[in-house]
MIFI-412191 format. One record per atom (N, C-alpha, C): atom name; x, y, z. Coordinates in pm, whole numbers, plus 50000, padded with zeros to 5 digits. Each point is the difference from the previous one (the first is absolute). Example, Ala and Ser with C-alpha at 12.3 -4.5 7.8 and 13.67 -1.06 7.14 Angstrom:
2
(r N; (51319; 49431; 50780))
(r CA; (49911; 50119; 50000))
(r C; (50090; 50120; 50000))
(r N; (49965; 50105; 49928))
(r CA; (50082; 50119; 50006))
(r C; (49923; 50109; 50073))
***
This chain:
85
(r N; (50705; 49761; 50380))
(r CA; (50030; 49867; 49953))
(r C; (49894; 49904; 50053))
(r N; (49959; 49908; 49915))
(r CA; (49906; 49896; 50042))
(r C; (50058; 49863; 49966))
(r N; (49965; 49903; 50082))
(r CA; (50043; 49861; 49976))
(r C; (49900; 49931; 49910))
(r N; (50048; 49934; 49895))
(r CA; (49917; 49918; 49912))
(r C; (50065; 49863; 49987))
(r N; (49923; 49904; 49948))
(r CA; (50050; 49864; 49983))
(r C; (49995; 49963; 49852))
(r N; (50116; 49968; 49946))
(r CA; (50003; 49952; 49860))
(r C; (49923; 49869; 49992))
(r N; (49960; 49961; 49880))
(r CA; (49924; 49875; 49983))
(r C; (50082; 49878; 50041))
(r N; (50134; 50011; 50001))
(r CA; (50084; 49887; 50042))
(r C; (50018; 49996; 50152))
(r N; (49938; 50095; 50071))
(r CA; (50003; 50000; 50146))
(r C; (50103; 50092; 50064))
(r N; (50091; 50055; 49922))
(r CA; (50100; 50090; 50058))
(r C; (49938; 50136; 50030))
(r N; (50046; 50061; 50107))
(r CA; (49949; 50132; 50042))
(r C; (50087; 50109; 49939))
(r N; (49939; 50113; 49970))
(r CA; (50076; 50116; 49955))
(r C; (49932; 50127; 50047))
(r N; (50080; 50104; 50016))
(r CA; (49946; 50131; 50036))
(r C; (49999; 50086; 49875))
(r N; (49889; 50071; 49982))
(r CA; (49987; 50088; 49884))
(r C; (49973; 50141; 50050))
(r N; (50067; 50096; 49939))
(r CA; (49978; 50141; 50029))
(r C; (49866; 50039; 49937))
(r N; (49903; 50041; 50081))
(r CA; (49866; 50029; 49947))
(r C; (50002; 50115; 49900))
(r N; (50097; 50087; 50010))
(r CA; (50009; 50114; 49907))
(r C; (50039; 49955; 49859))
(r N; (50051; 49879; 49987))
(r CA; (50043; 49951; 49869))
(r C; (49896; 49914; 49931))
(r N; (49885; 49978; 50066))
(r CA; (49894; 49918; 49940))
(r C; (49920; 50086; 49903))
(r N; (49993; 49954; 49875))
(r CA; (49921; 50070; 49898))
(r C; (49856; 49952; 50003))
(r N; (49983; 49866; 49999))
(r CA; (49865; 49943; 50013))
(r C; (50009; 49854; 50040))
(r N; (49884; 49948; 50044))
(r CA; (49988; 49861; 50044))
(r C; (49881; 49941; 49925))
(r N; (50017; 49880; 49947))
(r CA; (49891; 49937; 49926))
(r C; (49994; 49851; 50030))
(r N; (49883; 49942; 49978))
(r CA; (49980; 49855; 50017))
(r C; (49978; 49940; 49862))
(r N; (50096; 49915; 49954))
(r CA; (49994; 49950; 49862))
(r C; (50035; 49852; 49982))
(r N; (49957; 49896; 50061))
(r CA; (49924; 49991; 50123))
(r C; (50087; 50017; 50124))
(r N; (50135; 49973; 49989))
(r CA; (50086; 50030; 50114))
(r C; (50006; 50151; 50018))
(r N; (50034; 50043; 50120))
(r CA; (50016; 50143; 50023))
(r C; (50136; 50042; 49948))
(r N; (50001; 50103; 49917))
(r CA; (50124; 50051; 49943))
(r C; (50015; 50146; 50041))
(r N; (50114; 50031; 50062))
(r CA; (50031; 50137; 50040))
(r C; (50095; 50055; 49894))
(r N; (49961; 50110; 49937))
(r CA; (50086; 50064; 49900))
(r C; (50061; 50124; 50064))
(r N; (50131; 50011; 49990))
(r CA; (50071; 50113; 50057))
(r C; (50018; 50109; 49895))
(r N; (50035; 50120; 50044))
(r CA; (50011; 50113; 49907))
(r C; (50105; 49978; 49892))
(r N; (50099; 49913; 50026))
(r CA; (50102; 49972; 49898))
(r C; (49955; 49893; 49901))
(r N; (49876; 49950; 50017))
(r CA; (49945; 49900; 49908))
(r C; (50020; 49856; 50044))
(r N; (50082; 49977; 50103))
(r CA; (50020; 49863; 50047))
(r C; (49873; 49949; 50066))
(r N; (49978; 49870; 49990))
(r CA; (49879; 49937; 50053))
(r C; (50038; 49894; 50102))
(r N; (49920; 49991; 50107))
(r CA; (50024; 49900; 50104))
(r C; (49868; 49929; 50026))
(r N; (50001; 49867; 49988))
(r CA; (49881; 49919; 50033))
(r C; (50002; 49969; 50148))
(r N; (49888; 50028; 50067))
(r CA; (49993; 49979; 50144))
(r C; (49873; 49924; 50037))
(r N; (50000; 49945; 50123))
(r CA; (49887; 49922; 50050))
(r C; (49885; 50088; 50049))
(r N; (50030; 50117; 50052))
(r CA; (49897; 50086; 50058))
(r C; (49903; 50051; 49892))
(r N; (49875; 50014; 50038))
(r CA; (49898; 50053; 49908))
(r C; (50019; 50152; 49986))
(r N; (49958; 50056; 49885))
(r CA; (50012; 50145; 49982))
(r C; (49935; 50080; 50114))
(r N; (49887; 49952; 50050))
(r CA; (49932; 50070; 50109))
(r C; (50086; 50003; 50127))
(r N; (50070; 49889; 50027))
(r CA; (50090; 49994; 50116))
(r C; (50114; 50100; 49984))
(r N; (50054; 50007; 49880))
(r CA; (50112; 50090; 49974))
(r C; (49954; 50145; 50014))
(r N; (49882; 50030; 49949))
(r CA; (49946; 50136; 50014))
(r C; (49984; 50037; 50147))
(r N; (49953; 49905; 50081))
(r CA; (49985; 50024; 50144))
(r C; (50136; 50022; 50065))
(r N; (50100; 49921; 49961))
(r CA; (50135; 50017; 50055))
(r C; (50055; 50139; 49968))
(r N; (49979; 50044; 49877))
(r CA; (50049; 50131; 49957))
(r C; (49930; 50110; 50078))
(r N; (49868; 49989; 50013))
(r CA; (49923; 50099; 50075))
(r C; (50047; 50006; 50145))
(r N; (50021; 49884; 50060))
(r CA; (50048; 49994; 50138))
(r C; (50139; 50061; 50012))
(r N; (50087; 49971; 49904))
(r CA; (50135; 50055; 50003))
(r C; (49997; 50153; 49997))
(r N; (49922; 50057; 49907))
(r CA; (49992; 50146; 49992))
(r C; (49939; 50059; 50126))
(r N; (49899; 49934; 50056))
(r CA; (49937; 50049; 50123))
(r C; (50103; 50004; 50114))
(r N; (50082; 49895; 50009))
(r CA; (50103; 49997; 50105))
(r C; (50101; 50111; 49981))
(r N; (50039; 50026; 49876))
(r CA; (50097; 50106; 49974))
(r C; (49944; 50135; 50045))
(r N; (49877; 50029; 49961))
(r CA; (49943; 50130; 50037))
(r C; (49969; 50009; 50148))
(r N; (49956; 49890; 50060))
(r CA; (49970; 50001; 50143))
(r C; (50129; 50017; 50081))
(r N; (50111; 49942; 49952))
(r CA; (50126; 50013; 50074))
(r C; (50049; 50144; 49999))
(r N; (49957; 50076; 49902))
(r CA; (50035; 50141; 49993))
(r C; (49901; 50085; 50079))
(r N; (49899; 49934; 50060))
(r CA; (49901; 50072; 50081))
(r C; (49899; 50077; 49917))
(r N; (49979; 49957; 49877))
(r CA; (49904; 50071; 49916))
(r C; (49931; 49904; 49905))
(r N; (49886; 50038; 49955))
(r CA; (49928; 49925; 49899))
(r C; (50021; 50068; 49866))
(r N; (49963; 49935; 49891))
(r CA; (50018; 50057; 49867))
(r C; (49934; 50137; 49990))
(r N; (49881; 50013; 50053))
(r CA; (49929; 50128; 49994))
(r C; (50083; 50109; 50068))
(r N; (50063; 49965; 50113))
(r CA; (50085; 50096; 50070))
(r C; (50121; 50039; 49916))
(r N; (50056; 49904; 49927))
(r CA; (50115; 50029; 49914))
(r C; (49961; 50101; 49892))
(r N; (49886; 49977; 49938))
(r CA; (49954; 50090; 49897))
(r C; (49971; 50139; 50059))
(r N; (49938; 50003; 50117))
(r CA; (49969; 50127; 50065))
(r C; (50128; 50078; 50026))
(r N; (50101; 49930; 50052))
(r CA; (50128; 50064; 50029))
(r C; (50062; 50058; 49873))
(r N; (49995; 49925; 49892))
(r CA; (50055; 50045; 49872))
(r C; (49928; 50127; 49952))
(r N; (49868; 49998; 50006))
(r CA; (49924; 50115; 49953))
(r C; (50018; 50121; 50091))
(r N; (50013; 49977; 50130))
(r CA; (50025; 50111; 50093))
(r C; (50132; 50067; 49967))
(r N; (50105; 49922; 49976))
(r CA; (50132; 50054; 49968))
(r C; (49996; 50083; 49873))
(r N; (49919; 49958; 49905))
(r CA; (49993; 50069; 49871))
(r C; (49893; 50110; 49999))
(r N; (49933; 50019; 50114))
(r CA; (49898; 50104; 50009))
(r C; (49877; 49972; 49918))
(r N; (49971; 49873; 49976))
(r CA; (49888; 49963; 49914))
(r C; (49883; 49938; 50076))
(r N; (50010; 49998; 50133))
(r CA; (49896; 49933; 50078))
(r C; (49873; 50083; 50001))
(r N; (49891; 49934; 49966))
(r CA; (49868; 50061; 50008))
(r C; (49923; 49919; 50103))
(r N; (49951; 50068; 50103))
(r CA; (49928; 49930; 50107))
(r C; (49870; 49942; 49945))
(r N; (49963; 49883; 50053))
(r CA; (49876; 49935; 49959))
(r C; (49880; 50075; 50054))
(r N; (49896; 50007; 49920))
(r CA; (49874; 50063; 50041))
(r C; (49903; 49889; 50032))
(r N; (49942; 50006; 50119))
(r CA; (49906; 49894; 50040))
(r C; (49858; 50043; 49971))
***
């Protein structure tokens, strides 16, 4: 979840998994997977950074990075091929 500010100044939390896309038209509009739209004060670049930070915190709290998650998945499925340097 990330905090955003509606154009009227009220704060709201949005589940990052429900964001379909973000655009500047000229206000920033967040479109959710259900098609609903929310106009917010934050710039699309700020929102992208918030989402990236949120995902990084989730994976770091689990003690792994995305690459480690993928490695674990492939190891379980017997599909891991070691990198050649």
